[in-house]
Backbone bond lengths (Angstrom), bond angles and torsions (degrees), N, CA, C in turn:
res aa  C-N    CA-C-N  psi(-1)  N-CA   C-N-CA  omega(-1)  CA-C   N-CA-C  phi
1 V - - - 1.464 - - 1.521 108.60 -
2 Q 1.320 116.07 128.97 1.459 120.01 -178.43 1.522 109.98 -147.06
3 L 1.334 114.96 142.20 1.460 122.59 174.53 1.517 107.86 -126.22
4 V 1.327 116.76 131.47 1.454 121.43 -179.83 1.521 108.61 -130.50
5 E 1.338 115.86 118.03 1.458 121.06 179.36 1.521 110.18 -91.80
6 S 1.315 115.27 153.36 1.459 121.97 174.43 1.518 108.72 -154.50
7 G 1.340 114.87 167.60 1.457 119.94 174.71 1.512 114.89 105.61
8 G 1.327 117.87 -7.41 1.446 119.44 178.26 1.526 111.41 -67.19
9 A 1.339 115.42 152.10 1.467 119.71 -176.96 1.519 109.46 -167.07
10 L 1.324 114.29 175.09 1.463 122.56 170.30 1.527 106.87 -89.66
11 V 1.323 117.03 126.80 1.458 120.83 -177.98 1.522 109.04 -139.39
12 Q 1.310 116.14 150.27 1.456 120.42 179.30 1.528 110.98 -77.90
13 P 1.320 117.23 154.78 1.473 119.46 175.12 1.528 110.99 -54.33
14 G 1.318 115.40 138.45 1.460 120.15 -176.20 1.506 113.64 89.78
15 G 1.316 117.33 -9.05 1.455 121.29 -178.07 1.521 113.07 -81.25
16 S 1.326 114.55 -178.80 1.469 121.62 -177.15 1.522 110.51 -130.30
17 L 1.319 115.22 154.03 1.457 122.60 174.05 1.517 108.28 -148.54
18 R 1.329 115.34 153.58 1.452 119.99 170.08 1.522 108.33 -123.94
19 L 1.313 115.71 119.12 1.452 121.86 175.83 1.524 109.16 -91.49
20 S 1.327 115.06 146.41 1.461 121.01 177.28 1.520 109.82 -122.17
21 C 1.317 115.57 145.82 1.459 122.46 175.00 1.528 106.96 -127.41
22 T 1.325 115.44 111.71 1.458 120.55 179.37 1.522 108.79 -92.04
23 A 1.319 115.90 122.26 1.458 121.10 -179.28 1.515 110.15 -102.66
24 S 1.320 116.06 141.86 1.457 121.19 174.74 1.525 108.54 -140.49
25 G 1.330 115.27 151.23 1.452 120.23 -179.66 1.512 114.37 88.69
26 F 1.337 116.74 -5.21 1.451 121.32 176.42 1.525 107.75 -160.27
27 T 1.325 116.13 167.06 1.464 121.57 -179.58 1.519 109.13 -105.44
28 I 1.340 116.63 123.31 1.458 119.94 -172.75 1.521 112.20 -61.90
29 S 1.313 118.05 -28.24 1.464 120.05 -176.59 1.531 112.14 -70.25
30 N 1.331 117.51 -7.29 1.462 121.12 177.44 1.524 112.69 -98.16
31 Y 1.348 115.96 -1.43 1.467 119.62 -173.21 1.521 110.98 -140.08
32 D 1.341 116.07 147.84 1.451 120.79 167.04 1.523 108.37 -65.71
33 M 1.311 115.59 144.48 1.461 120.83 179.42 1.528 109.32 -128.83
34 N 1.321 116.06 139.43 1.453 121.96 -177.17 1.517 111.48 -125.17
35 W 1.313 115.45 153.83 1.463 122.75 164.97 1.524 107.50 -115.89
36 Y 1.323 116.07 130.64 1.450 124.06 174.32 1.524 107.92 -116.17
37 R 1.324 115.63 164.31 1.450 120.51 169.55 1.523 109.39 -141.77
38 Q 1.322 114.51 155.44 1.459 120.26 178.19 1.515 109.68 -143.75
39 A 1.315 115.24 120.55 1.462 121.81 176.40 1.523 108.57 -94.60
40 P 1.326 117.70 156.09 1.468 120.61 179.97 1.528 111.18 -55.40
41 G 1.326 116.15 130.71 1.448 120.96 177.60 1.508 115.23 78.04
42 K 1.334 117.17 3.21 1.460 121.05 -178.62 1.522 110.47 -120.16
43 E 1.337 114.89 160.24 1.461 119.69 176.91 1.527 110.56 -74.67
44 R 1.336 114.22 156.45 1.462 119.12 176.90 1.530 108.84 -67.56
45 E 1.335 115.51 135.85 1.462 122.61 -172.62 1.523 109.90 -118.77
46 L 1.326 116.70 130.91 1.460 120.49 174.16 1.521 108.95 -73.95
47 V 1.326 116.37 123.46 1.457 121.88 -174.14 1.521 111.38 -101.85
48 A 1.337 116.85 -45.87 1.464 119.77 -174.18 1.524 110.04 -153.47
49 V 1.327 114.45 149.30 1.467 122.33 -178.62 1.520 108.94 -133.44
50 I 1.327 116.32 140.49 1.459 120.60 168.86 1.514 108.02 -128.21
51 I 1.328 115.39 129.31 1.459 121.66 -175.90 1.523 108.62 -114.15
52 Y 1.319 114.73 122.46 1.460 120.95 178.22 1.521 110.69 -96.78
53 P 1.324 121.29 156.35 1.457 125.53 2.79 1.519 114.46 -86.54
54 Q 1.330 117.68 -3.19 1.460 118.72 -176.17 1.524 112.70 -71.94
55 R 1.352 115.97 -17.30 1.472 121.85 -173.67 1.534 110.14 60.57
56 F 1.312 115.75 33.88 1.454 120.68 172.35 1.529 108.63 -67.05
57 T 1.333 116.53 137.79 1.460 120.34 -179.78 1.520 110.31 -125.39
58 N 1.321 114.98 153.42 1.455 121.20 176.23 1.519 108.73 -148.84
59 Y 1.341 115.92 153.99 1.458 120.92 -171.87 1.520 111.14 -139.10
60 A 1.322 114.51 153.14 1.459 119.71 169.05 1.524 108.69 -65.37
61 N 1.316 115.82 146.77 1.470 119.57 -179.48 1.518 111.86 -57.39
62 S 1.322 116.62 -32.80 1.463 121.28 -175.98 1.535 112.98 -67.25
63 V 1.335 117.16 -18.11 1.470 119.41 -177.22 1.526 112.56 -120.90
64 K 1.317 116.82 -3.86 1.460 120.59 -176.55 1.523 110.12 -58.76
65 G 1.325 115.92 132.49 1.450 121.29 -178.39 1.515 113.88 88.32
66 R 1.326 117.33 -12.03 1.470 120.76 179.73 1.530 112.30 -116.75
67 F 1.305 117.43 -29.48 1.472 121.84 -178.22 1.526 109.35 -110.33
68 T 1.330 115.42 146.04 1.462 121.29 176.33 1.517 109.31 -135.58
69 I 1.334 116.06 125.64 1.461 120.87 175.61 1.521 108.25 -98.59
70 S 1.316 115.45 139.62 1.461 119.95 178.76 1.521 108.95 -152.70
71 G 1.320 115.38 167.22 1.452 119.52 179.66 1.511 111.58 -133.03
72 D 1.311 116.03 145.93 1.462 122.60 172.28 1.516 106.00 -112.13
73 I 1.328 115.56 100.09 1.458 119.72 -174.40 1.520 111.29 -65.57
74 A 1.317 116.80 -36.83 1.464 120.11 -178.67 1.523 111.00 -62.31
75 K 1.334 116.40 -36.37 1.471 120.64 -179.01 1.527 111.68 -96.27
76 N 1.336 116.85 -5.40 1.473 121.96 -177.45 1.531 111.06 57.24
77 L 1.326 115.17 45.14 1.457 123.15 -177.81 1.515 109.93 -120.38
78 V 1.328 115.66 146.66 1.453 121.82 171.07 1.527 106.86 -118.43
79 Y 1.319 115.89 134.39 1.457 121.11 -178.20 1.528 110.41 -112.27
80 L 1.333 113.96 154.89 1.457 120.76 167.41 1.521 106.54 -131.23
81 Q 1.324 115.55 103.34 1.455 121.22 177.14 1.520 108.38 -85.93
82 M 1.326 116.33 127.27 1.458 121.50 -176.60 1.528 109.02 -124.29
83 I 1.315 117.17 126.84 1.455 121.93 176.86 1.518 109.26 -124.18
84 N 1.332 115.50 165.72 1.467 121.27 178.38 1.534 110.81 48.04
85 L 1.315 115.04 51.11 1.461 119.91 -176.48 1.515 111.36 -67.18
86 K 1.329 114.10 146.64 1.455 121.84 -178.15 1.522 109.44 -121.32
87 P 1.322 118.30 157.51 1.474 119.57 177.97 1.532 112.45 -55.43
88 E 1.303 117.80 -31.90 1.461 120.02 -179.54 1.526 112.96 -74.01
89 D 1.326 117.86 -5.33 1.457 121.28 172.67 1.533 111.79 -82.51
90 T 1.321 116.71 -6.80 1.454 120.57 179.73 1.524 110.29 -60.95
91 A 1.322 116.59 123.44 1.466 121.72 -176.26 1.522 109.54 -178.56
92 G 1.329 115.38 168.04 1.451 120.77 164.63 1.518 107.56 -83.28
93 Y 1.323 116.84 134.52 1.459 121.76 -178.12 1.528 108.57 -110.57
94 Y 1.333 115.08 133.57 1.458 121.66 -171.88 1.522 110.35 -128.11
95 C 1.300 114.95 136.83 1.459 122.38 173.74 1.535 108.30 -91.13
96 H 1.340 115.84 142.93 1.463 119.51 -174.44 1.515 110.41 -144.79
97 A 1.325 116.42 133.45 1.462 123.00 171.87 1.527 106.68 -110.89
98 P 1.317 118.22 98.15 1.459 120.31 -169.41 1.526 115.18 -63.02
99 L 1.314 118.25 -39.08 1.460 118.72 -177.59 1.522 111.95 -70.55
100 L 1.320 116.62 -20.54 1.460 121.87 177.04 1.521 111.71 -99.62
101 N 1.338 115.95 -4.71 1.470 121.86 -175.66 1.528 110.46 51.26
102 A 1.300 116.15 42.50 1.463 122.06 -178.04 1.520 109.98 -107.07
103 W 1.332 115.81 135.62 1.464 123.42 178.26 1.524 108.97 -127.71
104 G 1.316 114.84 147.73 1.456 119.99 169.87 1.520 109.78 -86.62
105 Q 1.333 115.16 178.02 1.467 120.71 -177.91 1.526 111.56 -83.67
106 G 1.329 116.95 -14.61 1.455 121.10 177.64 1.511 113.56 97.08
107 T 1.319 115.32 156.28 1.462 122.41 174.49 1.520 107.31 -137.50
108 Q 1.346 116.72 137.81 1.458 121.73 -172.19 1.522 111.41 -88.92
109 V 1.327 115.33 129.69 1.455 122.37 172.75 1.529 107.91 -115.58
110 T 1.312 115.79 123.78 1.465 121.68 178.13 1.521 108.74 -122.98
111 V 1.321 115.64 122.97 1.463 120.98 -179.84 1.523 107.56 -111.49
112 S 1.300 115.84 109.86 1.453 120.54 -175.44 1.521 110.15 -159.09
113 S 1.326 114.96 147.94 1.463 119.09 174.98 1.521 110.38 -94.53
């Protein structure tokens, strides 16, 4: 079981990014998938959840309306689309499959002018 995140970058406030989480060793449509983030000196925060097979989604209040979690079952990928980014979104972003206790290595998002 492996999760690999990509797509992190330096972006200006108000900008957009799409993070990807490539899953291997399991099929994402059989498991809930989460995105977490962790900023320096802060605890890891649950940002978004997608629950299969209903594709029910839920978000932290801090990102609601700006972030969207989705999955591409054919590619076994989970995405986190982020718009209207703010400096406080700066963090390492991690993909997580809770029932498998699997974590990716993270991808860095920095929002700064």
